[in-house]
N, C-alpha and C positions, 0 to 999 in steps of 0.2 A: 280443408287446406292439404290434409294428409292424402286424401283421395285424388285430389287434383295433382299433387306431386307424384301419387303412384301412377296415375294414368300417363303423365308426361314421362316417366322413367319408363314404362312399358312401351311407349311409342318410340322413344329414342333408342332403346336398347334393340327393339324388333327391327328398327330401320338400319342401324348399324350392321346388326348380325346378318340381315338379309343382303345388304351391299357386299359386306366381307365375304359371306358365304363359304366359310370354311370346309363344310363338308363336301361342297362341290370341288374343293382344291385337293381333297384327299388323295384321288387317283392320279393327279400330277405329282403330289408329294411322294407318294409311293413309288411312282415311276423314277423320280430324280434320286431317292434313297434306296432303291432296290438292291444295290450292291454293297450297302453298308451293314454294319453289324448293328443290332439293337441299341447298344450304348451310342454308337455314331449317329444314329437316326434320331435319337432323343436329344443329343447335343444340338443337332441341326434344327430340330423344332424349337428348342428353347430359345436358340439365338435368333431364328428368324422372327418367332413370334414377338420376342423382346423388341427387335429392331422396328417391325411393323407398328407396335404400340406406341413406340417413342415418336415415329413419323406422324402418326395419326394425332397424338396429343400435340405434338409441335404445330402442326397446322391449325389444329382446333384452337390453340391458344393465340397463335400469331395470324390466323386468317384475316380477321378485321383490318390488321396493319398492312398486310400483302393487299387487299382489296383497295384501301385507301391509297397506297402508293401507287397503283395502276388506274386510280379513278374507276374502279369496277364496282357497281352496286350488287348487293346480295341478290336482288332479283334477276339481274342478268346472269349471275352464276347459277341461280335456279333453273333458268332456262337452258343454259349450256350443260349444266350437270344432268338435267332431266334427260336432255336428248342423248347424252353419253350413256347414261344409265339404261335407256331404252335399247340402245344398240348392244350392250352387254346382256341384257335380259332376253334379247331376240336370239342370240347365240345359245344363252342357256336353255331357252325353250326349244331349241333343236338339239339340245344335249352336246353342244359343241364347246371347246375351250375357247372363251373370248379372247380375240385379238387384242383387246385393251389391256388384259391381264397379263397374257403370255402366248406366244406363237408356237406352233409344232416345231418349227425350226429352232427357236430358243431352247425349248426342252431338250432336243436331240444335241444341241451344242454343249449344254450345260451338264451332260451326264458325267463328263471327266473333270469337271471343276470343282476345287476345293471350298469356294466361297459361294455355294449355291444358296447358303442361308441369307447372304445379301441380296443377290441376284440369281435367279427370278423368283425365289420364294418370298422373302421378306418385301421387297419391292420389285415387280408390281403385282404379285400373284396375291399378297393379303391386303397390301395397302398401295392400291394403284391410283390412277386419276379419279376414279368413281369414288373411293373412300375419301380421298382428300376434298374433293368438291362437297360431299355429303357432310363431313364434319364442319366444313366451314360454314356451310349454308344452316345447319342447325344451330351453331353458335351465333351466327349473324342475326337469325331470326327470334332470337331470346333477349329479353330485357333484364331479368333479374338475375343476381349472383347465384341464387338457389338453382335455379334452371341450368346455368352453366356448369355448375358442380354436377348436376345430375348427368349431363352429356358427358362429363369428363369420366365420371364413374361409370358410364354405359359403355364407353369406349374401352375402359381398362377391363371391365367383367366380360365383354365380348371376346377380347384377346386372350382371357383366362381360359375361357371356353374353348376357343381355338387351340389353345396349347394342349388341353387335355385330349381334343379330336385328333391333333397330330400325333400326340404320344401313343394313342392307342388306335392309330390310323389302319394298321394291319388288321387288328382284330375287328374294328368297325367294317372294313372291306370284306373281311371273311363272313361276318354275320349278315351284313346288308346284301352283299354280292354286287356285282357289276350293273345289274338290271336296276337293283335299288338305288344305286348311285345315280342312274339316269333318270329314274323317277323323281328323286329329290331334288336333282338339278333343274329339272323341268318346273317343278313346283316353285322353287326359288326363283326361277326366271319369271314365273307369272306374277308373283308378289312384287319382284323388283320392278316389273313392267307398270304395275299399277302404281308404284311409288313413284316411277319417273315420270308418269303423265301427270300426276298430282303435284309435283314439283315444277314441271313445265307450265301447266295450267296456273297454278299460283303465281309463278314469275311473270307470266303475261298479263294476267289481270293486274296485278300490282303496278307493273309499267305502264298498263294502259290508263290506270287511275292517275298516274304522275302526269302523264301528257296531258289528259283532259283536266 
């Protein structure tokens, strides 16, 4: 029982972490906070990560209600979410900032804004459509309260790690370097692509079973 719960936790945490991909967002975060002091940068990190975590938890808890409201099945969201995640993964494997998260134009226009912790860092850089659809699918695919709690804990833990990555973003960038960031982004893109294919295939198979 413990081994099963631990395995499920590792799966959910890894899935959410790969989708959020905080290290891939370090370059964008540094770019947006380059003119700020160390204290200002840390304040932006805390606010943006907190907001992103609250949004992810909100959709994880209310996701089933939203799906029922629009008469959307979890499997349909699996297919749509898988396609969306694959498009993000494709950009990541080419070391590009995904248009689903944030565009280059949005980065440029956000340079002088004071509320960048809301947009574009909190939403959609950290918690975009990909993250939202993933947490809803994970919650919708579980049956026990224990597994749902594990998913919520995984979300919180992911954003705690994300907070520390952003707090030490400049040091991480200095140690890993720009090329290291590109390598990591491509690796995360590959893992995300595999996850996207798995979600899409599972959704299609389940829908086909219902039809037949």
